[in-house]
C-alpha positions in Angstrom: -108.5 -47.2 172.4 -110.8 -46.9 169.4 -112.0 -43.5 167.9 -115.2 -43.3 170.0 -113.4 -43.7 173.3 -110.8 -41.1 172.2 -113.5 -38.7 171.3 -115.3 -39.1 174.7 -112.1 -38.6 176.6 -111.4 -35.4 174.6 -115.0 -34.2 175.3 -114.6 -34.8 179.0 -111.2 -32.9 179.0 -112.8 -30.0 177.2 -115.7 -29.9 179.6 -113.5 -29.9 182.7 -111.4 -27.1 181.2 -114.5 -25.0 180.6 -115.8 -25.7 184.1 -112.4 -24.5 185.5 -112.6 -21.4 183.4 -116.1 -20.7 184.8 -114.9 -21.1 188.3 -112.1 -18.6 187.6 -114.8 -15.9 187.0 -114.9 -13.6 190.0 -117.9 -11.4 190.7 -115.8 -8.4 189.3 -115.2 -10.3 186.0 -118.9 -11.2 185.8 -119.9 -7.6 186.4 -117.4 -6.5 183.7 -118.8 -9.0 181.2 -122.4 -7.9 182.0 -121.4 -4.3 181.5 -119.9 -5.1 178.2 -123.0 -7.0 177.1 -125.3 -4.1 178.1 -123.1 -1.7 176.3 -123.2 -3.7 173.1 -127.0 -4.2 173.5 -127.4 -0.4 173.9 -125.2 0.2 170.8 -127.3 -2.2 168.7 -130.5 -0.7 170.0 -129.3 2.8 168.9 -128.5 1.4 165.4 -132.0 -0.1 165.2 -133.7 3.1 166.2 -131.6 5.2 163.7 -132.3 2.7 160.9 -136.0 2.8 161.6 -135.9 6.6 161.5 -133.9 6.7 158.3 -136.4 4.2 156.7 -139.3 6.3 157.8 -137.7 9.5 156.3 -137.0 7.7 153.0 -140.6 6.5 152.9 -141.9 10.1 153.5 -139.5 11.5 150.9 -140.5 8.9 148.3 -144.2 9.7 149.0 -143.6 13.5 148.5 -141.7 12.8 145.2 -144.4 10.5 144.0 -147.1 13.1 144.7 -145.1 15.8 143.0 -144.6 13.6 139.9 -148.3 13.0 139.7 -149.1 16.6 140.2 -146.5 18.1 137.8 -145.7 15.3 135.5 -147.5 16.9 132.5 -145.9 20.3 133.0 -143.6 20.0 129.9 -146.4 18.6 127.8 -148.7 21.4 128.8 -146.0 24.0 128.1 -145.7 22.6 124.5 -149.5 22.7 124.0 -149.8 26.3 125.2 -148.3 27.5 121.9 -150.9 25.5 120.0 -153.6 27.0 122.1 -152.3 30.6 121.5 -152.2 29.9 117.8 -155.8 28.6 117.8 -157.0 31.7 119.6 -155.2 34.0 117.2 -156.8 32.1 114.2 -160.2 32.3 115.8 -159.9 36.0 116.3 -158.6 36.5 112.8 -161.5 34.5 111.3 -164.0 36.7 113.1 -162.4 39.9 111.8 -161.1 38.9 108.4 -162.8 36.4 106.1 -159.7 35.6 104.0 -159.9 31.9 103.6 -156.4 31.5 102.3 -154.9 33.1 105.4 -157.1 31.0 107.7 -156.1 27.8 105.9 -152.4 28.8 106.2 -152.8 29.5 109.9 -154.7 26.3 110.5 -152.0 24.3 108.7 -149.3 25.9 110.9 -151.3 25.2 114.0 -151.7 21.6 113.1 -148.0 21.3 112.4 -147.3 22.8 115.9 -149.6 20.3 117.4 -148.1 17.4 115.5 -144.6 18.4 116.5 -145.6 18.7 120.2 -147.3 15.4 120.2 -144.4 13.6 118.4 -142.0 15.2 120.9 -143.8 13.4 123.7 -144.1 10.0 121.9 -147.6 10.3 120.4 -147.9 8.8 116.9 -150.8 9.1 114.6 -152.2 6.0 112.9 -153.5 6.8 109.4 -153.9 3.4 107.7 -155.5 4.6 104.4 -154.7 1.9 101.8 -153.0 -0.5 104.3 -154.1 -4.0 105.2 -156.6 -4.1 108.1 -154.9 -4.8 111.4 -157.3 -5.6 114.3 -154.6 -4.6 116.8 -154.5 -1.0 115.5 -157.8 -0.6 113.6 -161.5 -0.9 114.5 -163.7 -1.8 111.5 -166.8 0.4 111.2 -168.2 -1.4 108.1 -167.3 -3.5 105.1 -167.4 -2.0 101.6 -167.6 -4.2 98.5 -165.1 -3.1 96.0 -163.0 -4.4 93.1 -160.4 -1.6 93.3 -158.4 -3.0 96.2 -157.7 -6.4 97.6 -160.1 -7.6 100.4 -159.4 -6.6 104.0 -157.7 -3.3 102.9 -158.6 0.0 104.6 -160.5 2.1 102.0 -161.6 5.0 104.3 -160.4 6.3 107.6 -163.3 7.7 109.6 -161.1 8.7 112.6 -157.4 8.4 113.0 -155.9 6.3 115.8 -153.0 7.1 118.1 -150.1 5.4 119.9 -148.4 6.7 123.0 -144.8 5.4 123.1 -145.9 2.3 121.1 -149.0 1.6 123.1 -152.4 2.0 121.5 -154.4 4.9 123.0 -157.2 4.9 120.4 -157.7 2.6 117.4 -158.2 4.0 114.0 -161.9 3.8 113.0 -161.9 2.5 109.4 -164.0 1.1 106.6 -162.6 -2.1 105.1 -162.9 -3.6 101.6 -164.5 -6.9 100.9 -164.8 -8.8 97.6 -168.1 -8.0 95.8 -170.8 -10.5 96.3 -169.4 -11.7 99.6 
């Protein structure tokens, strides 16, 4: 016998064995198998329902946490700025009652330092490019100024400082840029 004939004989033998096994199944055995299958199906269905409920609860919890983060995300930042606000109000009241310019300057300087510290604490950096080469990624040129004092494309005047938040540009610095005379 060659391999193909041997394989078909084996297939026929296996088929006859399975047919004999099926004939051995009595109605009681079939009932038992059916009961087991239903039990497993019910068990799996319970798992599916529980998993769905768990996923729904996770989705709702995530939504609540996201709403809370949006609502109260600035709480620490605001807490830091309240001291600055208080200081500004005290300075304003002092300026109305007392016209001592030295004390007003000192109070204003301390308030600016408080504000600067609070901003730095939360990743806000000031861009003050006076005397630096013009950088179009961080600076916005307001005008060109002919001058011999500094090399061309150098910031000669800062009209408004710029700001970065954690390395990302929030507002470019508004600057005046030098150009060679006669250009």
